[in-house]
C-alpha positions as a printed Julia matrix, in Angstrom:
110×3 Matrix{Float64}:
   0.0     0.0    0.0
   2.94    2.3    0.55
   3.61    2.49  -3.2
   0.02    2.66  -4.44
  -0.65    6.23  -5.62
  -4.39    5.95  -4.88
  -3.8     5.15  -1.2
  -3.84    8.37   0.82
  -3.05    6.64   4.12
  -3.39    3.34   5.89
  -3.08    2.18   9.47
  -3.24   -0.91  11.62
  -5.67    0.3   14.3
  -4.6     0.22  17.91
  -6.41   -2.36  20.05
  -9.82   -1.03  21.03
  -9.96    1.64  18.3
 -12.48   -0.2   16.09
 -14.8    -2.46  18.04
 -17.58   -3.9   15.95
 -20.2    -5.97  17.73
 -21.08   -9.34  16.26
 -23.07  -12.22  17.71
 -24.5   -10.01  20.44
 -21.57   -8.98  22.56
 -18.5   -10.36  20.83
 -16.17   -7.68  19.48
 -14.36   -7.74  16.16
 -11.45   -5.47  15.27
 -10.36   -5.29  11.6
  -6.68   -5.63  10.73
  -6.28   -2.5    8.59
  -8.0     0.76   7.71
  -7.19    2.27   4.32
  -8.18    5.63   2.88
  -8.05    6.3   -0.85
  -8.97    9.38  -2.82
 -12.54    8.08  -3.13
 -13.27    5.96  -0.05
 -12.38    4.41   3.29
 -11.98    0.69   3.83
 -11.87   -1.77   6.67
  -9.62   -4.58   5.45
  -9.23   -8.12   6.72
  -6.69  -10.38   5.04
  -7.39  -14.04   5.83
  -5.79  -17.36   5.07
  -7.53  -18.95   2.09
  -8.65  -21.88   4.24
 -10.44  -19.52   6.65
 -12.41  -17.53   4.08
 -15.62  -19.56   4.58
 -15.31  -20.06   8.32
 -18.68  -19.2    9.95
 -17.09  -16.85  12.51
 -15.1   -15.05   9.8
 -18.28  -14.63   7.75
 -20.25  -13.36  10.76
 -17.53  -10.78  11.48
 -17.55   -9.77   7.81
 -21.32   -9.3    7.85
 -21.13   -7.16  10.99
 -18.27   -5.07   9.59
 -20.08   -4.52   6.27
 -23.14   -3.37   8.23
 -20.91   -1.03  10.27
 -19.58    0.37   6.96
 -23.13    0.97   5.74
 -23.92    3.03   8.84
 -20.57    4.85   8.72
 -21.19    5.7    5.07
 -24.59    7.2    5.86
 -22.98    9.42   8.48
 -20.02   10.37   6.29
 -22.16   11.31   3.3
 -24.24   13.66   5.45
 -21.0    15.46   6.29
 -19.37   15.49   2.83
 -17.21   12.48   3.71
 -16.28    9.33   1.82
 -18.09    6.0    1.72
 -16.84    3.07   3.8
 -16.47   -0.5    2.49
 -15.39   -3.78   4.05
 -12.91   -6.04   2.28
 -12.31   -9.69   3.14
  -9.17  -10.53   1.19
  -7.6   -13.98   0.8
  -3.95  -13.71   1.81
  -2.65  -15.08  -1.48
  -4.39  -12.26  -3.41
  -2.13   -9.67  -1.8
   0.83   -9.41  -4.18
   3.26   -6.67  -5.12
   1.72   -6.24  -8.57
  -1.9    -5.76  -7.36
  -3.35   -2.33  -6.86
  -5.5    -1.57  -3.87
  -8.34   -0.64  -6.24
  -8.24   -4.09  -7.84
  -8.43   -5.76  -4.41
 -11.31   -3.47  -3.41
 -13.24   -4.22  -6.6
 -12.86   -7.97  -6.18
 -13.18   -8.52  -2.42
 -15.79   -6.07  -1.13
 -18.34   -7.68   1.2
 -21.75   -6.15   0.48
 -23.65   -4.72   3.44
 -26.65   -6.75   4.55
């Protein structure tokens, strides 16, 4: 992400910074937050074998819903939309752009 010209900034959030409720009381914290010129993204790289794990999918659903609510707030204040990406680890390569990952691995909000 450091060399992608579309990435404005990215961060690995400090523990407790993003706490998204899933399964009524469990908390999920995404691995990375990325801002581009057109949007903001919660990003979760996962091992390929974990991509269909029920807990991973429940966290993804909750995070995508969080992004839907965050987008509604942002757009009322001239901000950028939020999206959630669940990315298989082997898709992250030096020759991929962030935009291509975002286009392929966005989890739609419920």
